[in-house]
mmCIF file as Biopython writes it, N, C-alpha, C and O atoms, coordinates in Angstrom:
data_model
#
loop_
_atom_site.group_PDB
_atom_site.id
_atom_site.type_symbol
_atom_site.label_atom_id
_atom_site.label_alt_id
_atom_site.label_comp_id
_atom_site.label_asym_id
_atom_site.label_entity_id
_atom_site.label_seq_id
_atom_site.pdbx_PDB_ins_code
_atom_site.Cartn_x
_atom_site.Cartn_y
_atom_site.Cartn_z
_atom_site.occupancy
_atom_site.B_iso_or_equiv
_atom_site.auth_seq_id
_atom_site.auth_asym_id
_atom_site.pdbx_PDB_model_num
ATOM 1   N N  . MET A ? 1  ? -123.368 7.376   -6.283  1.0 0.0 1  A 1 
ATOM 2   C CA . MET A ? 1  ? -122.394 6.274   -6.135  1.0 0.0 1  A 1 
ATOM 3   C C  . MET A ? 1  ? -121.202 6.530   -7.041  1.0 0.0 1  A 1 
ATOM 4   O O  . MET A ? 1  ? -121.380 6.835   -8.221  1.0 0.0 1  A 1 
ATOM 5   N N  . PRO A ? 2  ? -119.997 6.412   -6.514  1.0 0.0 2  A 1 
ATOM 6   C CA . PRO A ? 2  ? -118.807 6.677   -7.327  1.0 0.0 2  A 1 
ATOM 7   C C  . PRO A ? 2  ? -118.678 5.673   -8.473  1.0 0.0 2  A 1 
ATOM 8   O O  . PRO A ? 2  ? -119.067 4.513   -8.343  1.0 0.0 2  A 1 
ATOM 9   N N  . LEU A ? 3  ? -118.131 6.132   -9.585  1.0 0.0 3  A 1 
ATOM 10  C CA . LEU A ? 3  ? -117.933 5.253   -10.730 1.0 0.0 3  A 1 
ATOM 11  C C  . LEU A ? 3  ? -116.927 4.157   -10.433 1.0 0.0 3  A 1 
ATOM 12  O O  . LEU A ? 3  ? -116.929 3.113   -11.086 1.0 0.0 3  A 1 
ATOM 13  N N  . GLU A ? 4  ? -116.062 4.391   -9.443  1.0 0.0 4  A 1 
ATOM 14  C CA . GLU A ? 4  ? -115.029 3.416   -9.106  1.0 0.0 4  A 1 
ATOM 15  C C  . GLU A ? 4  ? -115.617 2.187   -8.425  1.0 0.0 4  A 1 
ATOM 16  O O  . GLU A ? 4  ? -114.948 1.158   -8.328  1.0 0.0 4  A 1 
ATOM 17  N N  . PHE A ? 5  ? -116.846 2.278   -7.957  1.0 0.0 5  A 1 
ATOM 18  C CA . PHE A ? 5  ? -117.420 1.188   -7.157  1.0 0.0 5  A 1 
ATOM 19  C C  . PHE A ? 5  ? -117.348 -0.180  -7.839  1.0 0.0 5  A 1 
ATOM 20  O O  . PHE A ? 5  ? -116.852 -1.128  -7.231  1.0 0.0 5  A 1 
ATOM 21  N N  . PRO A ? 6  ? -117.836 -0.319  -9.107  1.0 0.0 6  A 1 
ATOM 22  C CA . PRO A ? 6  ? -117.749 -1.636  -9.745  1.0 0.0 6  A 1 
ATOM 23  C C  . PRO A ? 6  ? -116.314 -2.117  -9.927  1.0 0.0 6  A 1 
ATOM 24  O O  . PRO A ? 6  ? -116.029 -3.306  -9.785  1.0 0.0 6  A 1 
ATOM 25  N N  . VAL A ? 7  ? -115.416 -1.191  -10.241 1.0 0.0 7  A 1 
ATOM 26  C CA . VAL A ? 7  ? -114.021 -1.556  -10.480 1.0 0.0 7  A 1 
ATOM 27  C C  . VAL A ? 7  ? -113.375 -2.083  -9.203  1.0 0.0 7  A 1 
ATOM 28  O O  . VAL A ? 7  ? -112.583 -3.025  -9.238  1.0 0.0 7  A 1 
ATOM 29  N N  . LEU A ? 8  ? -113.720 -1.471  -8.085  1.0 0.0 8  A 1 
ATOM 30  C CA . LEU A ? 8  ? -113.135 -1.885  -6.813  1.0 0.0 8  A 1 
ATOM 31  C C  . LEU A ? 8  ? -113.819 -3.120  -6.242  1.0 0.0 8  A 1 
ATOM 32  O O  . LEU A ? 8  ? -113.212 -3.884  -5.491  1.0 0.0 8  A 1 
ATOM 33  N N  . LEU A ? 9  ? -115.079 -3.310  -6.598  1.0 0.0 9  A 1 
ATOM 34  C CA . LEU A ? 9  ? -115.822 -4.447  -6.082  1.0 0.0 9  A 1 
ATOM 35  C C  . LEU A ? 9  ? -115.395 -5.750  -6.756  1.0 0.0 9  A 1 
ATOM 36  O O  . LEU A ? 9  ? -115.348 -6.799  -6.113  1.0 0.0 9  A 1 
ATOM 37  N N  . VAL A ? 10 ? -115.086 -5.680  -8.050  1.0 0.0 10 A 1 
ATOM 38  C CA . VAL A ? 10 ? -114.746 -6.888  -8.813  1.0 0.0 10 A 1 
ATOM 39  C C  . VAL A ? 10 ? -113.540 -7.632  -8.234  1.0 0.0 10 A 1 
ATOM 40  O O  . VAL A ? 10 ? -113.626 -8.845  -8.039  1.0 0.0 10 A 1 
ATOM 41  N N  . PRO A ? 11 ? -112.411 -6.951  -7.948  1.0 0.0 11 A 1 
ATOM 42  C CA . PRO A ? 11 ? -111.262 -7.682  -7.409  1.0 0.0 11 A 1 
ATOM 43  C C  . PRO A ? 11 ? -111.559 -8.339  -6.062  1.0 0.0 11 A 1 
ATOM 44  O O  . PRO A ? 11 ? -110.886 -9.299  -5.687  1.0 0.0 11 A 1 
ATOM 45  N N  . THR A ? 12 ? -112.538 -7.848  -5.341  1.0 0.0 12 A 1 
ATOM 46  C CA . THR A ? 12 ? -112.885 -8.424  -4.047  1.0 0.0 12 A 1 
ATOM 47  C C  . THR A ? 12 ? -113.796 -9.636  -4.203  1.0 0.0 12 A 1 
ATOM 48  O O  . THR A ? 12 ? -113.654 -10.623 -3.482  1.0 0.0 12 A 1 
ATOM 49  N N  . VAL A ? 13 ? -114.731 -9.556  -5.145  1.0 0.0 13 A 1 
ATOM 50  C CA . VAL A ? 13 ? -115.744 -10.609 -5.281  1.0 0.0 13 A 1 
ATOM 51  C C  . VAL A ? 13 ? -115.236 -11.779 -6.114  1.0 0.0 13 A 1 
ATOM 52  O O  . VAL A ? 13 ? -115.441 -12.934 -5.740  1.0 0.0 13 A 1 
ATOM 53  N N  . ILE A ? 14 ? -114.579 -11.499 -7.233  1.0 0.0 14 A 1 
ATOM 54  C CA . ILE A ? 14 ? -114.189 -12.549 -8.174  1.0 0.0 14 A 1 
ATOM 55  C C  . ILE A ? 14 ? -113.312 -13.626 -7.528  1.0 0.0 14 A 1 
ATOM 56  O O  . ILE A ? 14 ? -113.615 -14.810 -7.679  1.0 0.0 14 A 1 
ATOM 57  N N  . PRO A ? 15 ? -112.234 -13.267 -6.812  1.0 0.0 15 A 1 
ATOM 58  C CA . PRO A ? 15 ? -111.403 -14.316 -6.201  1.0 0.0 15 A 1 
ATOM 59  C C  . PRO A ? 15 ? -112.193 -15.181 -5.224  1.0 0.0 15 A 1 
ATOM 60  O O  . PRO A ? 15 ? -111.905 -16.371 -5.090  1.0 0.0 15 A 1 
ATOM 61  N N  . GLU A ? 16 ? -113.174 -14.615 -4.546  1.0 0.0 16 A 1 
ATOM 62  C CA . GLU A ? 16 ? -113.987 -15.382 -3.600  1.0 0.0 16 A 1 
ATOM 63  C C  . GLU A ? 16 ? -114.875 -16.372 -4.353  1.0 0.0 16 A 1 
ATOM 64  O O  . GLU A ? 16 ? -115.099 -17.490 -3.888  1.0 0.0 16 A 1 
ATOM 65  N N  . LYS A ? 17 ? -115.380 -15.957 -5.517  1.0 0.0 17 A 1 
ATOM 66  C CA . LYS A ? 17 ? -116.235 -16.841 -6.304  1.0 0.0 17 A 1 
ATOM 67  C C  . LYS A ? 17 ? -115.415 -17.978 -6.922  1.0 0.0 17 A 1 
ATOM 68  O O  . LYS A ? 17 ? -115.873 -19.119 -6.986  1.0 0.0 17 A 1 
ATOM 69  N N  . LEU A ? 18 ? -114.203 -17.656 -7.375  1.0 0.0 18 A 1 
ATOM 70  C CA . LEU A ? 18 ? -113.389 -18.642 -8.076  1.0 0.0 18 A 1 
ATOM 71  C C  . LEU A ? 18 ? -112.611 -19.533 -7.127  1.0 0.0 18 A 1 
ATOM 72  O O  . LEU A ? 18 ? -112.497 -20.738 -7.354  1.0 0.0 18 A 1 
ATOM 73  N N  . GLY A ? 19 ? -112.072 -18.944 -6.060  1.0 0.0 19 A 1 
ATOM 74  C CA . GLY A ? 19 ? -111.153 -19.691 -5.200  1.0 0.0 19 A 1 
ATOM 75  C C  . GLY A ? 19 ? -111.748 -20.097 -3.864  1.0 0.0 19 A 1 
ATOM 76  O O  . GLY A ? 19 ? -111.067 -20.742 -3.068  1.0 0.0 19 A 1 
ATOM 77  N N  . GLY A ? 20 ? -112.996 -19.741 -3.592  1.0 0.0 20 A 1 
ATOM 78  C CA . GLY A ? 20 ? -113.594 -20.098 -2.321  1.0 0.0 20 A 1 
ATOM 79  C C  . GLY A ? 20 ? -113.421 -18.988 -1.305  1.0 0.0 20 A 1 
ATOM 80  O O  . GLY A ? 20 ? -114.399 -18.477 -0.760  1.0 0.0 20 A 1 
ATOM 81  N N  . SER A ? 21 ? -112.167 -18.611 -1.048  1.0 0.0 21 A 1 
ATOM 82  C CA . SER A ? 21 ? -111.906 -17.496 -0.143  1.0 0.0 21 A 1 
ATOM 83  C C  . SER A ? 21 ? -110.659 -16.774 -0.603  1.0 0.0 21 A 1 
ATOM 84  O O  . SER A ? 21 ? -109.602 -17.382 -0.776  1.0 0.0 21 A 1 
ATOM 85  N N  . ALA A ? 22 ? -110.786 -15.484 -0.798  1.0 0.0 22 A 1 
ATOM 86  C CA . ALA A ? 22 ? -109.654 -14.685 -1.275  1.0 0.0 22 A 1 
ATOM 87  C C  . ALA A ? 22 ? -108.678 -14.427 -0.132  1.0 0.0 22 A 1 
ATOM 88  O O  . ALA A ? 22 ? -109.090 -14.340 1.025   1.0 0.0 22 A 1 
ATOM 89  N N  . PRO A ? 23 ? -107.396 -14.306 -0.443  1.0 0.0 23 A 1 
ATOM 90  C CA . PRO A ? 23 ? -106.418 -13.896 0.574   1.0 0.0 23 A 1 
ATOM 91  C C  . PRO A ? 23 ? -106.808 -12.547 1.162   1.0 0.0 23 A 1 
ATOM 92  O O  . PRO A ? 23 ? -107.440 -11.728 0.496   1.0 0.0 23 A 1 
ATOM 93  N N  . LEU A ? 24 ? -106.429 -12.325 2.400   1.0 0.0 24 A 1 
ATOM 94  C CA . LEU A ? 24 ? -106.835 -11.102 3.097   1.0 0.0 24 A 1 
ATOM 95  C C  . LEU A ? 24 ? -106.376 -9.862  2.342   1.0 0.0 24 A 1 
ATOM 96  O O  . LEU A ? 24 ? -107.135 -8.903  2.207   1.0 0.0 24 A 1 
ATOM 97  N N  . GLU A ? 25 ? -105.137 -9.873  1.848   1.0 0.0 25 A 1 
ATOM 98  C CA . GLU A ? 25 ? -104.611 -8.703  1.139   1.0 0.0 25 A 1 
ATOM 99  C C  . GLU A ? 25 ? -105.433 -8.420  -0.110  1.0 0.0 25 A 1 
ATOM 100 O O  . GLU A ? 25 ? -105.705 -7.264  -0.435  1.0 0.0 25 A 1 
ATOM 101 N N  . LEU A ? 26 ? -105.823 -9.470  -0.802  1.0 0.0 26 A 1 
ATOM 102 C CA . LEU A ? 26 ? -106.552 -9.314  -2.067  1.0 0.0 26 A 1 
ATOM 103 C C  . LEU A ? 26 ? -107.963 -8.797  -1.819  1.0 0.0 26 A 1 
ATOM 104 O O  . LEU A ? 26 ? -108.497 -8.012  -2.603  1.0 0.0 26 A 1 
ATOM 105 N N  . ALA A ? 27 ? -108.557 -9.244  -0.723  1.0 0.0 27 A 1 
ATOM 106 C CA . ALA A ? 27 ? -109.946 -8.864  -0.445  1.0 0.0 27 A 1 
ATOM 107 C C  . ALA A ? 27 ? -110.042 -7.518  0.255   1.0 0.0 27 A 1 
ATOM 108 O O  . ALA A ? 27 ? -110.970 -6.748  0.007   1.0 0.0 27 A 1 
ATOM 109 N N  . SER A ? 28 ? -109.081 -7.237  1.130   1.0 0.0 28 A 1 
ATOM 110 C CA . SER A ? 28 ? -109.216 -6.059  1.983   1.0 0.0 28 A 1 
ATOM 111 C C  . SER A ? 28 ? -108.787 -4.773  1.275   1.0 0.0 28 A 1 
ATOM 112 O O  . SER A ? 28 ? -109.372 -3.716  1.511   1.0 0.0 28 A 1 
ATOM 113 N N  . SER A ? 29 ? -107.781 -4.850  0.418   1.0 0.0 29 A 1 
ATOM 114 C CA . SER A ? 29 ? -107.281 -3.634  -0.208  1.0 0.0 29 A 1 
ATOM 115 C C  . SER A ? 29 ? -108.339 -2.930  -1.065  1.0 0.0 29 A 1 
ATOM 116 O O  . SER A ? 29 ? -108.584 -1.743  -0.849  1.0 0.0 29 A 1 
ATOM 117 N N  . PRO A ? 30 ? -108.978 -3.610  -2.028  1.0 0.0 30 A 1 
ATOM 118 C CA . PRO A ? 30 ? -110.024 -2.936  -2.799  1.0 0.0 30 A 1 
ATOM 119 C C  . PRO A ? 30 ? -111.179 -2.494  -1.906  1.0 0.0 30 A 1 
ATOM 120 O O  . PRO A ? 30 ? -111.783 -1.446  -2.135  1.0 0.0 30 A 1 
ATOM 121 N N  . PHE A ? 31 ? -111.479 -3.292  -0.897  1.0 0.0 31 A 1 
ATOM 122 C CA . PHE A ? 31 ? -112.580 -2.949  0.006   1.0 0.0 31 A 1 
ATOM 123 C C  . PHE A ? 31 ? -112.271 -1.679  0.776   1.0 0.0 31 A 1 
ATOM 124 O O  . PHE A ? 31 ? -113.130 -0.809  0.914   1.0 0.0 31 A 1 
ATOM 125 N N  . LEU A ? 32 ? -111.050 -1.566  1.279   1.0 0.0 32 A 1 
ATOM 126 C CA . LEU A ? 32 ? -110.665 -0.378  2.040   1.0 0.0 32 A 1 
ATOM 127 C C  . LEU A ? 32 ? -110.640 0.847   1.138   1.0 0.0 32 A 1 
ATOM 128 O O  . LEU A ? 32 ? -111.056 1.931   1.547   1.0 0.0 32 A 1 
ATOM 129 N N  . ILE A ? 33 ? -110.150 0.676   -0.097  1.0 0.0 33 A 1 
ATOM 130 C CA . ILE A ? 33 ? -110.129 1.791   -1.048  1.0 0.0 33 A 1 
ATOM 131 C C  . ILE A ? 33 ? -111.565 2.235   -1.340  1.0 0.0 33 A 1 
ATOM 132 O O  . ILE A ? 33 ? -111.851 3.429   -1.418  1.0 0.0 33 A 1 
ATOM 133 N N  . HIS A ? 34 ? -112.455 1.265   -1.500  1.0 0.0 34 A 1 
ATOM 134 C CA . HIS A ? 34 ? -113.861 1.600   -1.739  1.0 0.0 34 A 1 
ATOM 135 C C  . HIS A ? 34 ? -114.441 2.376   -0.567  1.0 0.0 34 A 1 
ATOM 136 O O  . HIS A ? 34 ? -115.195 3.328   -0.764  1.0 0.0 34 A 1 
ATOM 137 N N  . LEU A ? 35 ? -114.094 1.976   0.649   1.0 0.0 35 A 1 
ATOM 138 C CA . LEU A ? 35 ? -114.602 2.685   1.816   1.0 0.0 35 A 1 
ATOM 139 C C  . LEU A ? 35 ? -114.144 4.136   1.809   1.0 0.0 35 A 1 
ATOM 140 O O  . LEU A ? 35 ? -114.904 5.038   2.160   1.0 0.0 35 A 1 
ATOM 141 N N  . VAL A ? 36 ? -112.889 4.353   1.404   1.0 0.0 36 A 1 
ATOM 142 C CA . VAL A ? 36 ? -112.366 5.725   1.333   1.0 0.0 36 A 1 
ATOM 143 C C  . VAL A ? 36 ? -113.176 6.532   0.319   1.0 0.0 36 A 1 
ATOM 144 O O  . VAL A ? 36 ? -113.583 7.660   0.596   1.0 0.0 36 A 1 
ATOM 145 N N  . TYR A ? 37 ? -113.408 5.943   -0.864  1.0 0.0 37 A 1 
ATOM 146 C CA . TYR A ? 37 ? -114.207 6.633   -1.877  1.0 0.0 37 A 1 
ATOM 147 C C  . TYR A ? 37 ? -115.628 6.896   -1.374  1.0 0.0 37 A 1 
ATOM 148 O O  . TYR A ? 37 ? -116.180 7.974   -1.592  1.0 0.0 37 A 1 
ATOM 149 N N  . ALA A ? 38 ? -116.209 5.908   -0.705  1.0 0.0 38 A 1 
ATOM 150 C CA . ALA A ? 38 ? -117.585 6.040   -0.240  1.0 0.0 38 A 1 
ATOM 151 C C  . ALA A ? 38 ? -117.712 7.156   0.787   1.0 0.0 38 A 1 
ATOM 152 O O  . ALA A ? 38 ? -118.723 7.858   0.834   1.0 0.0 38 A 1 
ATOM 153 N N  . VAL A ? 39 ? -116.684 7.313   1.606   1.0 0.0 39 A 1 
ATOM 154 C CA . VAL A ? 39 ? -116.708 8.351   2.642   1.0 0.0 39 A 1 
ATOM 155 C C  . VAL A ? 39 ? -116.436 9.730   2.040   1.0 0.0 39 A 1 
ATOM 156 O O  . VAL A ? 39 ? -117.079 10.711  2.412   1.0 0.0 39 A 1 
ATOM 157 N N  . LEU A ? 40 ? -115.479 9.800   1.105   1.0 0.0 40 A 1 
ATOM 158 C CA . LEU A ? 40 ? -115.055 11.088  0.578   1.0 0.0 40 A 1 
ATOM 159 C C  . LEU A ? 40 ? -115.936 11.588  -0.569  1.0 0.0 40 A 1 
ATOM 160 O O  . LEU A ? 40 ? -115.986 12.790  -0.830  1.0 0.0 40 A 1 
ATOM 161 N N  . TRP A ? 41 ? -116.629 10.678  -1.251  1.0 0.0 41 A 1 
ATOM 162 C CA . TRP A ? 41 ? -117.397 11.042  -2.443  1.0 0.0 41 A 1 
ATOM 163 C C  . TRP A ? 41 ? -118.363 12.199  -2.204  1.0 0.0 41 A 1 
ATOM 164 O O  . TRP A ? 41 ? -118.390 13.122  -3.018  1.0 0.0 41 A 1 
ATOM 165 N N  . PRO A ? 42 ? -119.163 12.202  -1.123  1.0 0.0 42 A 1 
ATOM 166 C CA . PRO A ? 42 ? -120.133 13.303  -0.934  1.0 0.0 42 A 1 
ATOM 167 C C  . PRO A ? 42 ? -119.463 14.660  -0.748  1.0 0.0 42 A 1 
ATOM 168 O O  . PRO A ? 42 ? -120.105 15.692  -0.947  1.0 0.0 42 A 1 
ATOM 169 N N  . TYR A ? 43 ? -118.196 14.679  -0.373  1.0 0.0 43 A 1 
ATOM 170 C CA . TYR A ? 43 ? -117.514 15.940  -0.065  1.0 0.0 43 A 1 
ATOM 171 C C  . TYR A ? 43 ? -116.788 16.513  -1.271  1.0 0.0 43 A 1 
ATOM 172 O O  . TYR A ? 43 ? -116.330 17.655  -1.232  1.0 0.0 43 A 1 
ATOM 173 N N  . GLU A ? 44 ? -116.678 15.734  -2.343  1.0 0.0 44 A 1 
ATOM 174 C CA . GLU A ? 44 ? -115.966 16.215  -3.529  1.0 0.0 44 A 1 
ATOM 175 C C  . GLU A ? 44 ? -116.860 17.133  -4.357  1.0 0.0 44 A 1 
ATOM 176 O O  . GLU A ? 44 ? -116.434 17.638  -5.396  1.0 0.0 44 A 1 
#
C-alpha cells in the first residue's frame, strides 16, 4: 500500500465527517489521485 494513502484519504473523509457531505471537488480530487497511485504503485 502506498504511503500516500492516509494523506489522500484524510481530505476525502474529514469534510464528510464534519460537514455531512463534502463538495464534489473536495471529495473527488484526493480520491482520483489515490486511484492513480493505487493503479501505478505495483509498476513502480
